[in-house]
N, C-alpha and C positions, 0 to 999 in steps of 0.2 A: 553641619554645614557642608555644602558641596566643596568649599574651598579646602576642607581637610582631606579630600580624596586625592589619590595620585593624579598627576596631570593628565596622563593618558586617559584614565577612567573619566575624569571631568570632561575632557574633549569629546569622548564618545557619547556621554550622557547629554551634553549640551548640543552636540551635533544632531543627535536623535530628536532632541526637543525642537530644534529649528526645522528639521525635515518634517516632523509631525505637524508642527504649527502651520508650515507652508501648505502641506497637502490637505489639511483640515480646512484652512481658510480658503484656499483656492478651489477646493471642492465645493464649499458653500457658495462660492461666487458663480459657479457654472450655471445653476438655474436662473439666477438674476441676469447673468450675461446673455443667456439664450432668450429670455423674455425681452430683453433690451434690443436684441438683434432682430427678433421676429415680430414684435409688436410695437411698431414705429409710431407710438402716440405720445405726445408731450407728457401726459399725466402718468403714463407707465414708465416713461424715461426718468421722470423726477423721483418716483418711488424706488426704482432700481438704483439710481445714482446714490440716493441716501443710504441704501442698504449696502451697496458696494464699498462706498467710502467708509462706512462704519466698520465693515469687515476688514478693510485695509488698515484702518486705525487700530483695530483690535490685534492685528498681526504685529504691528510695530510695538503695541503695549506689551504683548507677550514676549517679544524679543528683548525689550528693555528690562523685563523682569528677570529673565535668565541671565542677562549680562550682569545685572546687580547681584544675583545669587551666586554666580560662579566664583567671584572674588570682589571684595571691596576695592573699588577703583576710585582714585582721587580725580574728581571732575572739576576742572576750573574753567567755567563757562561765563563769559561776559558779553553783554551787548544784545540780549534777547528780550529785554523789557520793551513794552509798548508794541509788540507785534500782535497781529490780529488773525484769529482762525478763519475769519471771513474776508481776508484781504487778498490781494493779488501780488505775487512777489517773483522776481527773477533772482535765482540764488547762484552764486559763483564761488567756487572753492578750489584750493589746491588739492592735489590728488597723489596719495603715496601708497595706499593699500586698499584692498576690498573692504577693509574694516571701516574706512571713511563713510561708506554708505550707511552703515548701521549707527555709526556715531552721529551722522547728521540726522537721521530719522529720530534718534533718541532725543537729541538736543532740541529739535523743532517740534516734536510731537505735542500736539494740543495748543501749539502757539501760532502755527501757520497751516495752511491746507497741506494735505498729504503731498509729499514730493513726487513730481513726475519727471520723467526723462524723455528727451527725444531719442527714439529708437529707429534702427534700420528697418525698413519695410518687411524685409524677409523674416524678422523675428516674430511677426504676427502668426506664422504658422508653427511656432513651437507649441507642442501639445499642451493643453490646459492653461499654461502660463501665458501663452500668446493671446488666448481668448480673455484671460483676466486682464492683461495689459490694455487690450482694445476696450473692454468694458469699463476700465477706470479712466478711459479717454487719454491714455498716453499718446503723445503725437508721434506719428510714424513718419519717417523721411523716406522718399523714394530716390535712390541714386540715379541720376540721370546721365547719359552719355554726351559729353560735350556741352557746349554753351546752351543750346536749346533745352536740353535735358535738365539742366540746372534751373532754367527759368520756369519750366513746367513744375519742377519739384517745389519751388518757392510758391507758385500759385496754388498748388494742391495742398501744401502745408498750411497756407493762410486760410483756405477754405476749411481744412480739418480743425483748425483752431478757433473757428467762429464761435463754437459752443462755449468757449472760455469767456465770452463776453458776459455770460449769465451765471457761470459757475466759479466761485472763488478758486484760484489756482496758484500753485507754486511749481515753477519749472526750474530744475537744476541743470547747471552746465559745468562740467570739469574743463576749464578753459585750456589746460595743457593738452587735452586730448588723449592722454594716457598716464599711467601711474609713473611717478618719478623713480628713477634709478640713477646711480652714479655713471652707468655706462650710456644711458640716454643723454644725460647731462653733458658728458664729454663729447658724444657724437654730435650734438647740436651746437656745441661751443656756446652754451647758454650764458648770457651776460649776468645772470643772477646765481647767487651762491647756493640757494636752497630750492629753486624752482626751475622748471623747463620753460621754454619760450612759449608764450600764450598764443593761441589761435583764434582768429576772428570768426571762423565759419559757424559754429553752433550758436554762439551768442548773437552773431549777426542775424541768422534766421529767426531766433526768438524775438529780437527787437523788431524785425521786419513784419512778422506775422501777428504777434500779440503784444507788441511793445506798448501800445497805447493803453492796455489794460493794467500793466504793472505800475504799482504805486511807488515801488522802490526796487533797487538792487540790493540784496544782502550779500556783502563781500565777506566770505568766511575764510578764516585761517585755522587750520588744524595743525597742531603740533603734538608729537608723541615724545615726551622728555627723554625716554630711554631708547629711542629708535622706532622707525615705522614697523608695526607688527604685521606678522602673517595672519591669515584668517584663523589658522590653527591656534596661534597665540591667544586670540580672543576666546575661542572655544575652550582651551584648556587652562584659562585663568592665568596666563602669563602677563596679560595687559594689567598695568597697575596705575597708569596715570594718563590722563587726556586733557589737553589745553585747547580750548576753542575761543576764538574772538570773532564777533559778528559786527561788521561795520555797516550801517544803513547808508546807502548813497542815493541821491537823486539821479535819475536817468535823464541826460540831456535831450531835450525835445527834438533837436536836430538830428539825432540818431535813430529816431523811432519812425516806424511805418513806411520806410523807404527801401529801395531795392540794392542791397549790399553786392549782389552778384553782378549787376550791370553798372553800378556806380563805384568806380575805382576810388574817387575822392572820399566817398563815404566810408569805404572799407578802411582807408588810411585814418580817417578821424576815429572810427571805432577802435582800430588798432592802437592809436595814440592814447585813447582813454583807458583801455585795458592795461597797456604798458606802464602807465602812470600808477595804477593801482598795484601792479606787479612789483614795481620798485618799492612802494610803501610796505607791501606784504613781505618782501624779502628782508627788509630792515626789521620788521615786526618779528619775524621768525627768528632772526638773529637775537633779538632782545629776550624773547621767551626762552630760547635755549640756554642763553647765558644765565637766566634766572632759574633754570630747571634744577640744579643741584640743591639749592636752598629749599625750593618747593618740594623736592622729592623727600628730603630729610623731615620736613614738617608733615608730609603725607604719611610717613611711616608711623608717626605718633597720633594720627588723626582718628576721630570717631568713624564708625561705619558710614559708608557713602550716602550722600544726600541725593535723592532723585533729581534728574535733570530739571524737572518742572519747578523744583524748589531752590535751585542753586541761585544765590544772589547774583544779579546781573547789573553791572555798571559799566557805562561807556568810558 
């Protein structure tokens, strides 16, 4: 088993596995992406989209496999029952580490559509990966200068997201806007014990542009019982426990499809909605961390890890 190897060697092997997986899958995406770019026919697009999303799902599946192989991890996941891979979801999560992204992909793999992020427009020019992001219909945001630029950005983003009316989509937003750290927490004078202050921007744009398509908000809380891991900790097998709670929330109709840039009152209502969730999330993190020592002891005597798709999920 790879878990018997020295940590440094495990990290190198899994890092190479991730790199090769990324190069292989993104390389296979290029022909389909070019066909989608050059042959603008609906039939061609549908075939390319199926192939591209299949490759992206395969990338997640391979990553999930090496995460399971590098070391048995105690996965405590609840709240994922009843989700649909052909649904439309807005996903909101706290953010502590780059590991969060692979955790979310593993937990939701096969349960909801492939997770997509709002990206800065400049990232479309990143070699190979930028083309793959475009081909997978990741929504790109153009940073505008001043009030007019922001409004143009909203109109452009809404037009770019029109395709999601016909393609099941999951869009994820890290509402804090950055990874948590004690320094950032202190600098913000955050009123929450375990979270940074939430930001309305990305979530507001998602609600304005494709909010009518979303059937629910999936409010995700990620807790690492032994502290937030570095990405190297995941690669080298030092990550031993992950707790995830998913709460399905209805999206208030009055927050959807309107302009949060021009409408200050709307921004305030979205902010109040998010802050109420953040208060609950902060309390939940507190409870999960207090329960962590007992869970960690039980995990030490547990059988090998159960794949995320098979973890019993109860709300």
